[in-house]
C-alpha positions as CSV (number, residue, x, y, z in Angstrom):
1,X,-10.8,-19.9,-23.7
2,X,-9.7,-17.7,-20.6
3,X,-10.6,-18.3,-17.1
4,X,-13.5,-16.6,-15.7
5,X,-14.6,-14.9,-19.0
6,X,-18.1,-14.3,-17.6
7,X,-16.4,-11.1,-16.0
8,X,-16.4,-9.4,-19.3
9,X,-20.2,-9.2,-18.8
10,X,-19.9,-8.0,-15.2
11,X,-19.3,-9.7,-11.8
12,X,-20.5,-8.3,-8.5
13,X,-20.5,-4.9,-10.0
14,X,-21.0,-3.7,-13.6
15,X,-17.8,-4.1,-15.8
16,X,-17.8,-0.3,-16.9
17,X,-16.5,1.4,-19.9
18,X,-13.0,0.7,-21.5
19,X,-10.7,2.4,-19.3
20,X,-9.6,5.2,-21.6
21,X,-8.8,7.8,-19.0
22,X,-6.0,5.5,-17.6
23,X,-5.2,3.6,-20.5
24,X,-1.6,4.9,-20.7
25,X,-0.8,3.6,-17.5
26,X,-1.9,-0.1,-18.2
27,X,-0.6,-2.9,-20.6
28,X,-3.7,-4.6,-22.1
29,X,-7.2,-3.6,-21.7
30,X,-9.2,-2.8,-18.4
31,X,-12.5,-1.3,-17.7
32,X,-13.6,1.1,-15.2
33,X,-17.0,1.5,-13.3
34,X,-17.1,4.2,-10.6
35,X,-19.0,3.3,-7.5
36,X,-19.3,6.6,-5.8
37,X,-20.4,10.0,-7.4
38,X,-18.9,13.4,-6.7
39,X,-21.9,14.5,-5.1
40,X,-21.4,12.0,-2.6
41,X,-19.0,14.3,-0.9
42,X,-16.3,11.9,0.5
43,X,-12.6,12.2,-0.2
44,X,-11.6,9.0,-1.7
45,X,-12.8,7.1,-4.8
46,X,-14.1,3.5,-5.2
47,X,-14.3,2.0,-8.3
48,X,-14.7,-1.4,-10.0
49,X,-11.8,-2.3,-12.1
50,X,-11.9,-5.3,-14.5
51,X,-8.8,-6.7,-16.4
52,X,-8.9,-8.6,-19.3
53,X,-6.2,-11.7,-19.3
54,X,-2.7,-10.4,-19.2
55,X,-3.6,-6.8,-18.5
56,X,-1.7,-5.0,-15.7
57,X,-1.2,-1.6,-14.5
58,X,2.2,0.2,-14.3
59,X,4.2,0.4,-11.0
60,X,2.6,3.2,-8.9
61,X,2.8,4.7,-5.4
62,X,-0.1,6.5,-3.7
63,X,0.5,9.8,-2.0
64,X,-1.2,11.5,0.9
65,X,-3.5,8.4,1.1
66,X,-3.8,4.7,0.4
67,X,-5.4,2.1,-1.6
68,X,-7.5,-0.8,-0.6
69,X,-8.1,-3.7,-3.1
70,X,-11.3,-6.2,-2.5
71,X,-11.0,-8.7,-5.2
72,X,-14.7,-9.8,-6.5
73,X,-13.8,-12.2,-9.3
74,X,-11.1,-14.0,-11.2
75,X,-7.3,-14.4,-10.8
76,X,-4.8,-11.6,-10.8
77,X,-1.4,-10.6,-9.2
78,X,-0.3,-8.0,-6.7
79,X,3.3,-7.2,-6.2
80,X,5.1,-4.7,-3.8
81,X,8.7,-3.4,-5.1
82,X,11.3,-5.8,-3.9
83,X,8.8,-8.6,-2.7
84,X,7.5,-11.6,-4.6
85,X,4.1,-11.1,-6.6
86,X,1.0,-12.7,-4.7
87,X,-1.8,-14.4,-6.5
88,X,-5.0,-13.0,-5.9
89,X,-8.5,-14.5,-6.2
90,X,-12.0,-13.8,-5.0
91,X,-12.3,-12.7,-1.2
92,X,-8.9,-11.4,-1.0
93,X,-8.0,-8.2,0.5
94,X,-5.0,-5.9,0.0
95,X,-4.1,-2.8,1.9
96,X,-1.6,-0.5,0.3
97,X,-0.3,2.0,2.5
98,X,1.1,5.5,1.6
99,X,4.3,5.5,-0.5
100,X,4.3,1.6,-1.3
101,X,5.4,1.2,-4.8
102,X,3.3,-1.8,-6.2
103,X,1.3,-2.9,-9.4
104,X,-1.7,-5.2,-9.9
105,X,-3.6,-6.8,-12.7
106,X,-4.7,-10.1,-14.2
107,X,-2.9,-13.4,-14.8
108,X,-2.1,-14.4,-18.2
109,X,-5.1,-16.7,-18.6
110,X,-7.6,-15.2,-16.4
111,X,-10.1,-12.0,-16.4
112,X,-9.9,-10.3,-12.8
113,X,-11.9,-7.8,-11.0
114,X,-11.5,-5.8,-7.9
115,X,-12.8,-2.7,-6.0
116,X,-10.3,-0.3,-5.6
117,X,-10.7,2.2,-2.8
118,X,-8.3,4.8,-3.2
119,X,-7.5,8.1,-1.2
120,X,-4.9,10.4,-2.3
121,X,-2.9,10.9,-5.7
122,X,-1.3,8.4,-7.8
123,X,2.3,8.7,-9.0
124,X,2.4,6.3,-12.2
125,X,5.9,5.1,-12.7
126,X,7.7,2.5,-15.3
127,X,5.7,-0.4,-17.0
128,X,5.7,-4.0,-15.6
129,X,8.0,-5.5,-18.6
130,X,6.7,-8.7,-20.5
131,X,9.8,-10.3,-19.2
132,X,8.9,-9.6,-15.4
133,X,5.4,-10.6,-16.0
134,X,6.2,-14.0,-17.8
135,X,8.1,-14.9,-14.8
136,X,5.0,-15.1,-12.6
137,X,3.7,-18.3,-14.0
């Protein structure tokens, strides 16, 4: 049984639907629940993203903006290019500045959930390979 399995039914925010819109940029299954609406007329997005164990997104860069991750449950990884991965737990905050190549996702044995506040456009890059991921513990 995976750790924090209760997140599959929702945590602080609803788990949302299967993340089909961005599935090509993930390994494994993720779920997406938007937290702001277009009619709110703001220039950034805020979404709850939930990752099944082992799920992670591809390396990517945010242009003309930034991303802030607010960890709401489970255990996950965050890694910037050329730096060691950081283990994330509930209450952690990650500020990702414009142009920083990075990825984030669940640990191999835990569900993981964070709110992603994102401004700008994402440039999706290469996959985080199974070999790279397996080295994280």
